[in-house]
mmCIF entry with sequence, helices, sheets and N, C-alpha, C, O atoms, coordinates in Angstrom:
data_MODEL
# 
_entry.id   MODEL 
# 
_entity.id                         1 
_entity.type                       polymer 
_entity.pdbx_number_of_molecules   1 
# 
_entity_poly.entity_id                      1 
_entity_poly.type                           'polypeptide(L)' 
_entity_poly.nstd_linkage                   no 
_entity_poly.nstd_monomer                   no 
_entity_poly.pdbx_seq_one_letter_code       
;(UNK)(UNK)(UNK)(UNK)(UNK)(UNK)(UNK)(UNK)(UNK)(UNK)(UNK)(UNK)(UNK)(UNK)(UNK)(UNK)
(UNK)(UNK)(UNK)(UNK)(UNK)(UNK)(UNK)(UNK)(UNK)(UNK)(UNK)(UNK)(UNK)(UNK)(UNK)(UNK)
(UNK)(UNK)(UNK)(UNK)(UNK)(UNK)(UNK)(UNK)(UNK)(UNK)(UNK)(UNK)(UNK)(UNK)(UNK)(UNK)
(UNK)(UNK)(UNK)
;
_entity_poly.pdbx_seq_one_letter_code_can   XXXXXXXXXXXXXXXXXXXXXXXXXXXXXXXXXXXXXXXXXXXXXXXXXXX 
_entity_poly.pdbx_strand_id                 A 
# 
loop_
_entity_poly_seq.entity_id 
_entity_poly_seq.num 
_entity_poly_seq.mon_id 
_entity_poly_seq.hetero 
1 1  UNK n 
1 2  UNK n 
1 3  UNK n 
1 4  UNK n 
1 5  UNK n 
1 6  UNK n 
1 7  UNK n 
1 8  UNK n 
1 9  UNK n 
1 10 UNK n 
1 11 UNK n 
1 12 UNK n 
1 13 UNK n 
1 14 UNK n 
1 15 UNK n 
1 16 UNK n 
1 17 UNK n 
1 18 UNK n 
1 19 UNK n 
1 20 UNK n 
1 21 UNK n 
1 22 UNK n 
1 23 UNK n 
1 24 UNK n 
1 25 UNK n 
1 26 UNK n 
1 27 UNK n 
1 28 UNK n 
1 29 UNK n 
1 30 UNK n 
1 31 UNK n 
1 32 UNK n 
1 33 UNK n 
1 34 UNK n 
1 35 UNK n 
1 36 UNK n 
1 37 UNK n 
1 38 UNK n 
1 39 UNK n 
1 40 UNK n 
1 41 UNK n 
1 42 UNK n 
1 43 UNK n 
1 44 UNK n 
1 45 UNK n 
1 46 UNK n 
1 47 UNK n 
1 48 UNK n 
1 49 UNK n 
1 50 UNK n 
1 51 UNK n 
# 
_struct_asym.id          A 
_struct_asym.entity_id   1 
# 
_struct_conf.conf_type_id            HELX_P 
_struct_conf.id                      HELX_P1 
_struct_conf.pdbx_PDB_helix_id       AA1 
_struct_conf.beg_label_comp_id       UNK 
_struct_conf.beg_label_asym_id       A 
_struct_conf.beg_label_seq_id        23 
_struct_conf.pdbx_beg_PDB_ins_code   ? 
_struct_conf.end_label_comp_id       UNK 
_struct_conf.end_label_asym_id       A 
_struct_conf.end_label_seq_id        50 
_struct_conf.pdbx_end_PDB_ins_code   ? 
_struct_conf.beg_auth_comp_id        UNK 
_struct_conf.beg_auth_asym_id        A 
_struct_conf.beg_auth_seq_id         23 
_struct_conf.end_auth_comp_id        UNK 
_struct_conf.end_auth_asym_id        A 
_struct_conf.end_auth_seq_id         50 
_struct_conf.pdbx_PDB_helix_class    1 
_struct_conf.details                 ? 
_struct_conf.pdbx_PDB_helix_length   28 
# 
_struct_conf_type.id          HELX_P 
_struct_conf_type.criteria    ? 
_struct_conf_type.reference   ? 
# 
loop_
_atom_site.group_PDB 
_atom_site.id 
_atom_site.type_symbol 
_atom_site.label_atom_id 
_atom_site.label_alt_id 
_atom_site.label_comp_id 
_atom_site.label_asym_id 
_atom_site.label_entity_id 
_atom_site.label_seq_id 
_atom_site.pdbx_PDB_ins_code 
_atom_site.Cartn_x 
_atom_site.Cartn_y 
_atom_site.Cartn_z 
_atom_site.occupancy 
_atom_site.B_iso_or_equiv 
_atom_site.pdbx_formal_charge 
_atom_site.auth_seq_id 
_atom_site.auth_comp_id 
_atom_site.auth_asym_id 
_atom_site.auth_atom_id 
_atom_site.pdbx_PDB_model_num 
ATOM 1   N N  . UNK A 1 1  ? 33.487  31.722  26.261  1.00 0.00 ? 1  UNK A N  1 
ATOM 2   C CA . UNK A 1 1  ? 32.980  30.851  25.217  1.00 0.00 ? 1  UNK A CA 1 
ATOM 3   C C  . UNK A 1 1  ? 31.546  30.439  25.524  1.00 0.00 ? 1  UNK A C  1 
ATOM 4   O O  . UNK A 1 1  ? 31.190  30.112  26.656  1.00 0.00 ? 1  UNK A O  1 
ATOM 5   N N  . UNK A 1 2  ? 30.758  30.467  24.491  1.00 0.00 ? 2  UNK A N  1 
ATOM 6   C CA . UNK A 1 2  ? 29.355  30.120  24.655  1.00 0.00 ? 2  UNK A CA 1 
ATOM 7   C C  . UNK A 1 2  ? 29.154  28.662  24.232  1.00 0.00 ? 2  UNK A C  1 
ATOM 8   O O  . UNK A 1 2  ? 29.639  28.228  23.187  1.00 0.00 ? 2  UNK A O  1 
ATOM 9   N N  . UNK A 1 3  ? 28.436  27.930  25.061  1.00 0.00 ? 3  UNK A N  1 
ATOM 10  C CA . UNK A 1 3  ? 28.155  26.531  24.730  1.00 0.00 ? 3  UNK A CA 1 
ATOM 11  C C  . UNK A 1 3  ? 27.057  26.458  23.673  1.00 0.00 ? 3  UNK A C  1 
ATOM 12  O O  . UNK A 1 3  ? 26.052  27.164  23.759  1.00 0.00 ? 3  UNK A O  1 
ATOM 13  N N  . UNK A 1 4  ? 27.254  25.610  22.689  1.00 0.00 ? 4  UNK A N  1 
ATOM 14  C CA . UNK A 1 4  ? 26.207  25.425  21.683  1.00 0.00 ? 4  UNK A CA 1 
ATOM 15  C C  . UNK A 1 4  ? 25.119  24.544  22.272  1.00 0.00 ? 4  UNK A C  1 
ATOM 16  O O  . UNK A 1 4  ? 25.384  23.480  22.832  1.00 0.00 ? 4  UNK A O  1 
ATOM 17  N N  . UNK A 1 5  ? 23.904  25.012  22.132  1.00 0.00 ? 5  UNK A N  1 
ATOM 18  C CA . UNK A 1 5  ? 22.789  24.221  22.646  1.00 0.00 ? 5  UNK A CA 1 
ATOM 19  C C  . UNK A 1 5  ? 22.369  23.220  21.585  1.00 0.00 ? 5  UNK A C  1 
ATOM 20  O O  . UNK A 1 5  ? 22.102  23.583  20.439  1.00 0.00 ? 5  UNK A O  1 
ATOM 21  N N  . UNK A 1 6  ? 22.317  21.976  21.975  1.00 0.00 ? 6  UNK A N  1 
ATOM 22  C CA . UNK A 1 6  ? 21.871  20.964  21.029  1.00 0.00 ? 6  UNK A CA 1 
ATOM 23  C C  . UNK A 1 6  ? 20.362  20.820  21.148  1.00 0.00 ? 6  UNK A C  1 
ATOM 24  O O  . UNK A 1 6  ? 19.802  20.785  22.243  1.00 0.00 ? 6  UNK A O  1 
ATOM 25  N N  . UNK A 1 7  ? 19.738  20.741  20.018  1.00 0.00 ? 7  UNK A N  1 
ATOM 26  C CA . UNK A 1 7  ? 18.284  20.603  19.979  1.00 0.00 ? 7  UNK A CA 1 
ATOM 27  C C  . UNK A 1 7  ? 17.936  19.132  20.155  1.00 0.00 ? 7  UNK A C  1 
ATOM 28  O O  . UNK A 1 7  ? 18.552  18.277  19.519  1.00 0.00 ? 7  UNK A O  1 
ATOM 29  N N  . UNK A 1 8  ? 16.966  18.822  21.002  1.00 0.00 ? 8  UNK A N  1 
ATOM 30  C CA . UNK A 1 8  ? 16.594  17.410  21.155  1.00 0.00 ? 8  UNK A CA 1 
ATOM 31  C C  . UNK A 1 8  ? 16.019  16.859  19.854  1.00 0.00 ? 8  UNK A C  1 
ATOM 32  O O  . UNK A 1 8  ? 15.411  17.583  19.066  1.00 0.00 ? 8  UNK A O  1 
ATOM 33  N N  . UNK A 1 9  ? 16.224  15.584  19.654  1.00 0.00 ? 9  UNK A N  1 
ATOM 34  C CA . UNK A 1 9  ? 15.727  14.939  18.441  1.00 0.00 ? 9  UNK A CA 1 
ATOM 35  C C  . UNK A 1 9  ? 14.211  15.023  18.406  1.00 0.00 ? 9  UNK A C  1 
ATOM 36  O O  . UNK A 1 9  ? 13.537  14.768  19.405  1.00 0.00 ? 9  UNK A O  1 
ATOM 37  N N  . UNK A 1 10 ? 13.686  15.384  17.245  1.00 0.00 ? 10 UNK A N  1 
ATOM 38  C CA . UNK A 1 10 ? 12.231  15.498  17.092  1.00 0.00 ? 10 UNK A CA 1 
ATOM 39  C C  . UNK A 1 10 ? 11.623  14.110  17.021  1.00 0.00 ? 10 UNK A C  1 
ATOM 40  O O  . UNK A 1 10 ? 12.123  13.230  16.321  1.00 0.00 ? 10 UNK A O  1 
ATOM 41  N N  . UNK A 1 11 ? 10.559  13.934  17.741  1.00 0.00 ? 11 UNK A N  1 
ATOM 42  C CA . UNK A 1 11 ? 9.843   12.668  17.715  1.00 0.00 ? 11 UNK A CA 1 
ATOM 43  C C  . UNK A 1 11 ? 8.938   12.601  16.500  1.00 0.00 ? 11 UNK A C  1 
ATOM 44  O O  . UNK A 1 11 ? 8.849   13.567  15.743  1.00 0.00 ? 11 UNK A O  1 
ATOM 45  N N  . UNK A 1 12 ? 8.272   11.488  16.303  1.00 0.00 ? 12 UNK A N  1 
ATOM 46  C CA . UNK A 1 12 ? 7.396   11.346  15.132  1.00 0.00 ? 12 UNK A CA 1 
ATOM 47  C C  . UNK A 1 12 ? 6.190   12.274  15.189  1.00 0.00 ? 12 UNK A C  1 
ATOM 48  O O  . UNK A 1 12 ? 5.513   12.468  14.179  1.00 0.00 ? 12 UNK A O  1 
ATOM 49  N N  . UNK A 1 13 ? 5.914   12.844  16.342  1.00 0.00 ? 13 UNK A N  1 
ATOM 50  C CA . UNK A 1 13 ? 4.763   13.727  16.498  1.00 0.00 ? 13 UNK A CA 1 
ATOM 51  C C  . UNK A 1 13 ? 5.125   15.200  16.320  1.00 0.00 ? 13 UNK A C  1 
ATOM 52  O O  . UNK A 1 13 ? 4.252   16.066  16.378  1.00 0.00 ? 13 UNK A O  1 
ATOM 53  N N  . UNK A 1 14 ? 6.385   15.479  16.108  1.00 0.00 ? 14 UNK A N  1 
ATOM 54  C CA . UNK A 1 14 ? 6.838   16.863  15.973  1.00 0.00 ? 14 UNK A CA 1 
ATOM 55  C C  . UNK A 1 14 ? 7.272   17.156  14.553  1.00 0.00 ? 14 UNK A C  1 
ATOM 56  O O  . UNK A 1 14 ? 7.685   16.261  13.816  1.00 0.00 ? 14 UNK A O  1 
ATOM 57  N N  . UNK A 1 15 ? 7.173   18.409  14.181  1.00 0.00 ? 15 UNK A N  1 
ATOM 58  C CA . UNK A 1 15 ? 7.678   18.836  12.879  1.00 0.00 ? 15 UNK A CA 1 
ATOM 59  C C  . UNK A 1 15 ? 6.767   18.395  11.747  1.00 0.00 ? 15 UNK A C  1 
ATOM 60  O O  . UNK A 1 15 ? 5.621   17.997  11.958  1.00 0.00 ? 15 UNK A O  1 
ATOM 61  N N  . UNK A 1 16 ? 7.308   18.479  10.544  1.00 0.00 ? 16 UNK A N  1 
ATOM 62  C CA . UNK A 1 16 ? 6.530   18.101  9.370   1.00 0.00 ? 16 UNK A CA 1 
ATOM 63  C C  . UNK A 1 16 ? 6.433   16.586  9.290   1.00 0.00 ? 16 UNK A C  1 
ATOM 64  O O  . UNK A 1 16 ? 7.410   15.863  9.485   1.00 0.00 ? 16 UNK A O  1 
ATOM 65  N N  . UNK A 1 17 ? 5.232   16.137  8.998   1.00 0.00 ? 17 UNK A N  1 
ATOM 66  C CA . UNK A 1 17 ? 5.006   14.695  8.854   1.00 0.00 ? 17 UNK A CA 1 
ATOM 67  C C  . UNK A 1 17 ? 4.604   14.427  7.413   1.00 0.00 ? 17 UNK A C  1 
ATOM 68  O O  . UNK A 1 17 ? 3.617   14.973  6.919   1.00 0.00 ? 17 UNK A O  1 
ATOM 69  N N  . UNK A 1 18 ? 5.367   13.593  6.753   1.00 0.00 ? 18 UNK A N  1 
ATOM 70  C CA . UNK A 1 18 ? 5.097   13.298  5.355   1.00 0.00 ? 18 UNK A CA 1 
ATOM 71  C C  . UNK A 1 18 ? 4.599   11.863  5.248   1.00 0.00 ? 18 UNK A C  1 
ATOM 72  O O  . UNK A 1 18 ? 5.269   10.925  5.679   1.00 0.00 ? 18 UNK A O  1 
ATOM 73  N N  . UNK A 1 19 ? 3.412   11.709  4.665   1.00 0.00 ? 19 UNK A N  1 
ATOM 74  C CA . UNK A 1 19 ? 2.841   10.378  4.489   1.00 0.00 ? 19 UNK A CA 1 
ATOM 75  C C  . UNK A 1 19 ? 3.627   9.621   3.420   1.00 0.00 ? 19 UNK A C  1 
ATOM 76  O O  . UNK A 1 19 ? 4.026   10.208  2.414   1.00 0.00 ? 19 UNK A O  1 
ATOM 77  N N  . UNK A 1 20 ? 3.851   8.329   3.629   1.00 0.00 ? 20 UNK A N  1 
ATOM 78  C CA . UNK A 1 20 ? 4.548   7.550   2.601   1.00 0.00 ? 20 UNK A CA 1 
ATOM 79  C C  . UNK A 1 20 ? 3.643   7.357   1.383   1.00 0.00 ? 20 UNK A C  1 
ATOM 80  O O  . UNK A 1 20 ? 2.419   7.317   1.510   1.00 0.00 ? 20 UNK A O  1 
ATOM 81  N N  . UNK A 1 21 ? 4.243   7.242   0.233   1.00 0.00 ? 21 UNK A N  1 
ATOM 82  C CA . UNK A 1 21 ? 3.484   7.027   -0.995  1.00 0.00 ? 21 UNK A CA 1 
ATOM 83  C C  . UNK A 1 21 ? 2.976   5.593   -1.022  1.00 0.00 ? 21 UNK A C  1 
ATOM 84  O O  . UNK A 1 21 ? 3.740   4.650   -0.811  1.00 0.00 ? 21 UNK A O  1 
ATOM 85  N N  . UNK A 1 22 ? 1.685   5.435   -1.283  1.00 0.00 ? 22 UNK A N  1 
ATOM 86  C CA . UNK A 1 22 ? 1.081   4.099   -1.308  1.00 0.00 ? 22 UNK A CA 1 
ATOM 87  C C  . UNK A 1 22 ? 0.659   3.700   -2.719  1.00 0.00 ? 22 UNK A C  1 
ATOM 88  O O  . UNK A 1 22 ? -0.195  2.831   -2.896  1.00 0.00 ? 22 UNK A O  1 
ATOM 89  N N  . UNK A 1 23 ? 1.263   4.338   -3.723  1.00 0.00 ? 23 UNK A N  1 
ATOM 90  C CA . UNK A 1 23 ? 0.905   4.032   -5.106  1.00 0.00 ? 23 UNK A CA 1 
ATOM 91  C C  . UNK A 1 23 ? 1.224   2.590   -5.462  1.00 0.00 ? 23 UNK A C  1 
ATOM 92  O O  . UNK A 1 23 ? 0.436   1.927   -6.136  1.00 0.00 ? 23 UNK A O  1 
ATOM 93  N N  . UNK A 1 24 ? 2.378   2.099   -5.012  1.00 0.00 ? 24 UNK A N  1 
ATOM 94  C CA . UNK A 1 24 ? 2.756   0.716   -5.301  1.00 0.00 ? 24 UNK A CA 1 
ATOM 95  C C  . UNK A 1 24 ? 1.834   -0.276  -4.622  1.00 0.00 ? 24 UNK A C  1 
ATOM 96  O O  . UNK A 1 24 ? 1.492   -1.309  -5.198  1.00 0.00 ? 24 UNK A O  1 
ATOM 97  N N  . UNK A 1 25 ? 1.434   0.032   -3.404  1.00 0.00 ? 25 UNK A N  1 
ATOM 98  C CA . UNK A 1 25 ? 0.509   -0.838  -2.673  1.00 0.00 ? 25 UNK A CA 1 
ATOM 99  C C  . UNK A 1 25 ? -0.833  -0.881  -3.375  1.00 0.00 ? 25 UNK A C  1 
ATOM 100 O O  . UNK A 1 25 ? -1.429  -1.947  -3.528  1.00 0.00 ? 25 UNK A O  1 
ATOM 101 N N  . UNK A 1 26 ? -1.311  0.290   -3.805  1.00 0.00 ? 26 UNK A N  1 
ATOM 102 C CA . UNK A 1 26 ? -2.594  0.360   -4.509  1.00 0.00 ? 26 UNK A CA 1 
ATOM 103 C C  . UNK A 1 26 ? -2.543  -0.452  -5.798  1.00 0.00 ? 26 UNK A C  1 
ATOM 104 O O  . UNK A 1 26 ? -3.481  -1.188  -6.104  1.00 0.00 ? 26 UNK A O  1 
ATOM 105 N N  . UNK A 1 27 ? -1.465  -0.327  -6.549  1.00 0.00 ? 27 UNK A N  1 
ATOM 106 C CA . UNK A 1 27 ? -1.318  -1.074  -7.801  1.00 0.00 ? 27 UNK A CA 1 
ATOM 107 C C  . UNK A 1 27 ? -1.295  -2.576  -7.539  1.00 0.00 ? 27 UNK A C  1 
ATOM 108 O O  . UNK A 1 27 ? -1.906  -3.345  -8.281  1.00 0.00 ? 27 UNK A O  1 
ATOM 109 N N  . UNK A 1 28 ? -0.594  -2.997  -6.487  1.00 0.00 ? 28 UNK A N  1 
ATOM 110 C CA . UNK A 1 28 ? -0.514  -4.420  -6.173  1.00 0.00 ? 28 UNK A CA 1 
ATOM 111 C C  . UNK A 1 28 ? -1.886  -4.969  -5.772  1.00 0.00 ? 28 UNK A C  1 
ATOM 112 O O  . UNK A 1 28 ? -2.248  -6.079  -6.162  1.00 0.00 ? 28 UNK A O  1 
ATOM 113 N N  . UNK A 1 29 ? -2.641  -4.202  -5.004  1.00 0.00 ? 29 UNK A N  1 
ATOM 114 C CA . UNK A 1 29 ? -3.983  -4.644  -4.592  1.00 0.00 ? 29 UNK A CA 1 
ATOM 115 C C  . UNK A 1 29 ? -4.913  -4.724  -5.802  1.00 0.00 ? 29 UNK A C  1 
ATOM 116 O O  . UNK A 1 29 ? -5.716  -5.651  -5.909  1.00 0.00 ? 29 UNK A O  1 
ATOM 117 N N  . UNK A 1 30 ? -4.807  -3.757  -6.709  1.00 0.00 ? 30 UNK A N  1 
ATOM 118 C CA . UNK A 1 30 ? -5.638  -3.780  -7.919  1.00 0.00 ? 30 UNK A CA 1 
ATOM 119 C C  . UNK A 1 30 ? -5.297  -4.997  -8.789  1.00 0.00 ? 30 UNK A C  1 
ATOM 120 O O  . UNK A 1 30 ? -6.191  -5.653  -9.322  1.00 0.00 ? 30 UNK A O  1 
ATOM 121 N N  . UNK A 1 31 ? -4.003  -5.291  -8.927  1.00 0.00 ? 31 UNK A N  1 
ATOM 122 C CA . UNK A 1 31 ? -3.603  -6.466  -9.717  1.00 0.00 ? 31 UNK A CA 1 
ATOM 123 C C  . UNK A 1 31 ? -4.079  -7.758  -9.065  1.00 0.00 ? 31 UNK A C  1 
ATOM 124 O O  . UNK A 1 31 ? -4.525  -8.673  -9.758  1.00 0.00 ? 31 UNK A O  1 
ATOM 125 N N  . UNK A 1 32 ? -3.991  -7.840  -7.758  1.00 0.00 ? 32 UNK A N  1 
ATOM 126 C CA . UNK A 1 32 ? -4.470  -9.031  -7.060  1.00 0.00 ? 32 UNK A CA 1 
ATOM 127 C C  . UNK A 1 32 ? -5.979  -9.184  -7.229  1.00 0.00 ? 32 UNK A C  1 
ATOM 128 O O  . UNK A 1 32 ? -6.471  -10.288 -7.463  1.00 0.00 ? 32 UNK A O  1 
ATOM 129 N N  . UNK A 1 33 ? -6.711  -8.078  -7.109  1.00 0.00 ? 33 UNK A N  1 
ATOM 130 C CA . UNK A 1 33 ? -8.156  -8.124  -7.313  1.00 0.00 ? 33 UNK A CA 1 
ATOM 131 C C  . UNK A 1 33 ? -8.511  -8.549  -8.725  1.00 0.00 ? 33 UNK A C  1 
ATOM 132 O O  . UNK A 1 33 ? -9.421  -9.354  -8.924  1.00 0.00 ? 33 UNK A O  1 
ATOM 133 N N  . UNK A 1 34 ? -7.794  -8.012  -9.713  1.00 0.00 ? 34 UNK A N  1 
ATOM 134 C CA . UNK A 1 34 ? -8.031  -8.393  -11.102 1.00 0.00 ? 34 UNK A CA 1 
ATOM 135 C C  . UNK A 1 34 ? -7.755  -9.880  -11.317 1.00 0.00 ? 34 UNK A C  1 
ATOM 136 O O  . UNK A 1 34 ? -8.509  -10.562 -12.011 1.00 0.00 ? 34 UNK A O  1 
ATOM 137 N N  . UNK A 1 35 ? -6.679  -10.377 -10.723 1.00 0.00 ? 35 UNK A N  1 
ATOM 138 C CA . UNK A 1 35 ? -6.359  -11.808 -10.816 1.00 0.00 ? 35 UNK A CA 1 
ATOM 139 C C  . UNK A 1 35 ? -7.478  -12.660 -10.217 1.00 0.00 ? 35 UNK A C  1 
ATOM 140 O O  . UNK A 1 35 ? -7.881  -13.663 -10.807 1.00 0.00 ? 35 UNK A O  1 
ATOM 141 N N  . UNK A 1 36 ? -7.976  -12.262 -9.051  1.00 0.00 ? 36 UNK A N  1 
ATOM 142 C CA . UNK A 1 36 ? -9.052  -13.025 -8.406  1.00 0.00 ? 36 UNK A CA 1 
ATOM 143 C C  . UNK A 1 36 ? -10.329 -13.010 -9.243  1.00 0.00 ? 36 UNK A C  1 
ATOM 144 O O  . UNK A 1 36 ? -10.992 -14.039 -9.379  1.00 0.00 ? 36 UNK A O  1 
ATOM 145 N N  . UNK A 1 37 ? -10.676 -11.858 -9.802  1.00 0.00 ? 37 UNK A N  1 
ATOM 146 C CA . UNK A 1 37 ? -11.892 -11.760 -10.621 1.00 0.00 ? 37 UNK A CA 1 
ATOM 147 C C  . UNK A 1 37 ? -11.761 -12.607 -11.874 1.00 0.00 ? 37 UNK A C  1 
ATOM 148 O O  . UNK A 1 37 ? -12.694 -13.320 -12.244 1.00 0.00 ? 37 UNK A O  1 
ATOM 149 N N  . UNK A 1 38 ? -10.590 -12.533 -12.539 1.00 0.00 ? 38 UNK A N  1 
ATOM 150 C CA . UNK A 1 38 ? -10.389 -13.332 -13.753 1.00 0.00 ? 38 UNK A CA 1 
ATOM 151 C C  . UNK A 1 38 ? -10.397 -14.833 -13.451 1.00 0.00 ? 38 UNK A C  1 
ATOM 152 O O  . UNK A 1 38 ? -10.944 -15.624 -14.219 1.00 0.00 ? 38 UNK A O  1 
ATOM 153 N N  . UNK A 1 39 ? -9.793  -15.211 -12.344 1.00 0.00 ? 39 UNK A N  1 
ATOM 154 C CA . UNK A 1 39 ? -9.793  -16.628 -11.957 1.00 0.00 ? 39 UNK A CA 1 
ATOM 155 C C  . UNK A 1 39 ? -11.210 -17.108 -11.673 1.00 0.00 ? 39 UNK A C  1 
ATOM 156 O O  . UNK A 1 39 ? -11.609 -18.182 -12.124 1.00 0.00 ? 39 UNK A O  1 
ATOM 157 N N  . UNK A 1 40 ? -11.969 -16.310 -10.923 1.00 0.00 ? 40 UNK A N  1 
ATOM 158 C CA . UNK A 1 40 ? -13.353 -16.670 -10.610 1.00 0.00 ? 40 UNK A CA 1 
ATOM 159 C C  . UNK A 1 40 ? -14.168 -16.789 -11.890 1.00 0.00 ? 40 UNK A C  1 
ATOM 160 O O  . UNK A 1 40 ? -14.934 -17.739 -12.054 1.00 0.00 ? 40 UNK A O  1 
ATOM 161 N N  . UNK A 1 41 ? -14.008 -15.830 -12.796 1.00 0.00 ? 41 UNK A N  1 
ATOM 162 C CA . UNK A 1 41 ? -14.761 -15.854 -14.054 1.00 0.00 ? 41 UNK A CA 1 
ATOM 163 C C  . UNK A 1 41 ? -14.376 -17.082 -14.895 1.00 0.00 ? 41 UNK A C  1 
ATOM 164 O O  . UNK A 1 41 ? -15.236 -17.696 -15.527 1.00 0.00 ? 41 UNK A O  1 
ATOM 165 N N  . UNK A 1 42 ? -13.107 -17.430 -14.902 1.00 0.00 ? 42 UNK A N  1 
ATOM 166 C CA . UNK A 1 42 ? -12.674 -18.606 -15.650 1.00 0.00 ? 42 UNK A CA 1 
ATOM 167 C C  . UNK A 1 42 ? -13.257 -19.883 -15.096 1.00 0.00 ? 42 UNK A C  1 
ATOM 168 O O  . UNK A 1 42 ? -13.727 -20.730 -15.856 1.00 0.00 ? 42 UNK A O  1 
ATOM 169 N N  . UNK A 1 43 ? -13.235 -20.039 -13.780 1.00 0.00 ? 43 UNK A N  1 
ATOM 170 C CA . UNK A 1 43 ? -13.793 -21.236 -13.153 1.00 0.00 ? 43 UNK A CA 1 
ATOM 171 C C  . UNK A 1 43 ? -15.307 -21.279 -13.364 1.00 0.00 ? 43 UNK A C  1 
ATOM 172 O O  . UNK A 1 43 ? -15.864 -22.347 -13.614 1.00 0.00 ? 43 UNK A O  1 
ATOM 173 N N  . UNK A 1 44 ? -15.970 -20.139 -13.267 1.00 0.00 ? 44 UNK A N  1 
ATOM 174 C CA . UNK A 1 44 ? -17.407 -20.077 -13.476 1.00 0.00 ? 44 UNK A CA 1 
ATOM 175 C C  . UNK A 1 44 ? -17.766 -20.473 -14.919 1.00 0.00 ? 44 UNK A C  1 
ATOM 176 O O  . UNK A 1 44 ? -18.741 -21.185 -15.163 1.00 0.00 ? 44 UNK A O  1 
ATOM 177 N N  . UNK A 1 45 ? -16.944 -19.985 -15.866 1.00 0.00 ? 45 UNK A N  1 
ATOM 178 C CA . UNK A 1 45 ? -17.180 -20.335 -17.280 1.00 0.00 ? 45 UNK A CA 1 
ATOM 179 C C  . UNK A 1 45 ? -17.008 -21.832 -17.501 1.00 0.00 ? 45 UNK A C  1 
ATOM 180 O O  . UNK A 1 45 ? -17.810 -22.456 -18.196 1.00 0.00 ? 45 UNK A O  1 
ATOM 181 N N  . UNK A 1 46 ? -15.972 -22.404 -16.916 1.00 0.00 ? 46 UNK A N  1 
ATOM 182 C CA . UNK A 1 46 ? -15.788 -23.860 -17.027 1.00 0.00 ? 46 UNK A CA 1 
ATOM 183 C C  . UNK A 1 46 ? -16.953 -24.611 -16.419 1.00 0.00 ? 46 UNK A C  1 
ATOM 184 O O  . UNK A 1 46 ? -17.433 -25.587 -16.996 1.00 0.00 ? 46 UNK A O  1 
ATOM 185 N N  . UNK A 1 47 ? -17.409 -24.171 -15.269 1.00 0.00 ? 47 UNK A N  1 
ATOM 186 C CA . UNK A 1 47 ? -18.531 -24.824 -14.589 1.00 0.00 ? 47 UNK A CA 1 
ATOM 187 C C  . UNK A 1 47 ? -19.804 -24.762 -15.456 1.00 0.00 ? 47 UNK A C  1 
ATOM 188 O O  . UNK A 1 47 ? -20.510 -25.759 -15.608 1.00 0.00 ? 47 UNK A O  1 
ATOM 189 N N  . UNK A 1 48 ? -20.077 -23.587 -16.012 1.00 0.00 ? 48 UNK A N  1 
ATOM 190 C CA . UNK A 1 48 ? -21.292 -23.434 -16.819 1.00 0.00 ? 48 UNK A CA 1 
ATOM 191 C C  . UNK A 1 48 ? -21.180 -24.210 -18.131 1.00 0.00 ? 48 UNK A C  1 
ATOM 192 O O  . UNK A 1 48 ? -22.183 -24.711 -18.641 1.00 0.00 ? 48 UNK A O  1 
ATOM 193 N N  . UNK A 1 49 ? -19.988 -24.313 -18.672 1.00 0.00 ? 49 UNK A N  1 
ATOM 194 C CA . UNK A 1 49 ? -19.806 -25.023 -19.941 1.00 0.00 ? 49 UNK A CA 1 
ATOM 195 C C  . UNK A 1 49 ? -19.935 -26.524 -19.807 1.00 0.00 ? 49 UNK A C  1 
ATOM 196 O O  . UNK A 1 49 ? -20.273 -27.196 -20.781 1.00 0.00 ? 49 UNK A O  1 
ATOM 197 N N  . UNK A 1 50 ? -19.681 -27.064 -18.649 1.00 0.00 ? 50 UNK A N  1 
ATOM 198 C CA . UNK A 1 50 ? -19.735 -28.509 -18.467 1.00 0.00 ? 50 UNK A CA 1 
ATOM 199 C C  . UNK A 1 50 ? -21.111 -28.994 -18.033 1.00 0.00 ? 50 UNK A C  1 
ATOM 200 O O  . UNK A 1 50 ? -21.352 -30.200 -17.987 1.00 0.00 ? 50 UNK A O  1 
ATOM 201 N N  . UNK A 1 51 ? -21.991 -28.100 -17.724 1.00 0.00 ? 51 UNK A N  1 
ATOM 202 C CA . UNK A 1 51 ? -23.355 -28.511 -17.306 1.00 0.00 ? 51 UNK A CA 1 
ATOM 203 C C  . UNK A 1 51 ? -24.352 -28.324 -18.419 1.00 0.00 ? 51 UNK A C  1 
ATOM 204 O O  . UNK A 1 51 ? -25.535 -28.616 -18.244 1.00 0.00 ? 51 UNK A O  1 
# 
């Protein structure tokens, strides 16, 4: 009888490496940036309107 050779577990540096999708992260950062710009513009408009 022949013993089956078990292959050692591949580490993160071996084999195919697939990058995780960052589409959701990009969308969240864009929405946060848009929120900050709109908030800044709103406060600036209020400031200019009261002077």
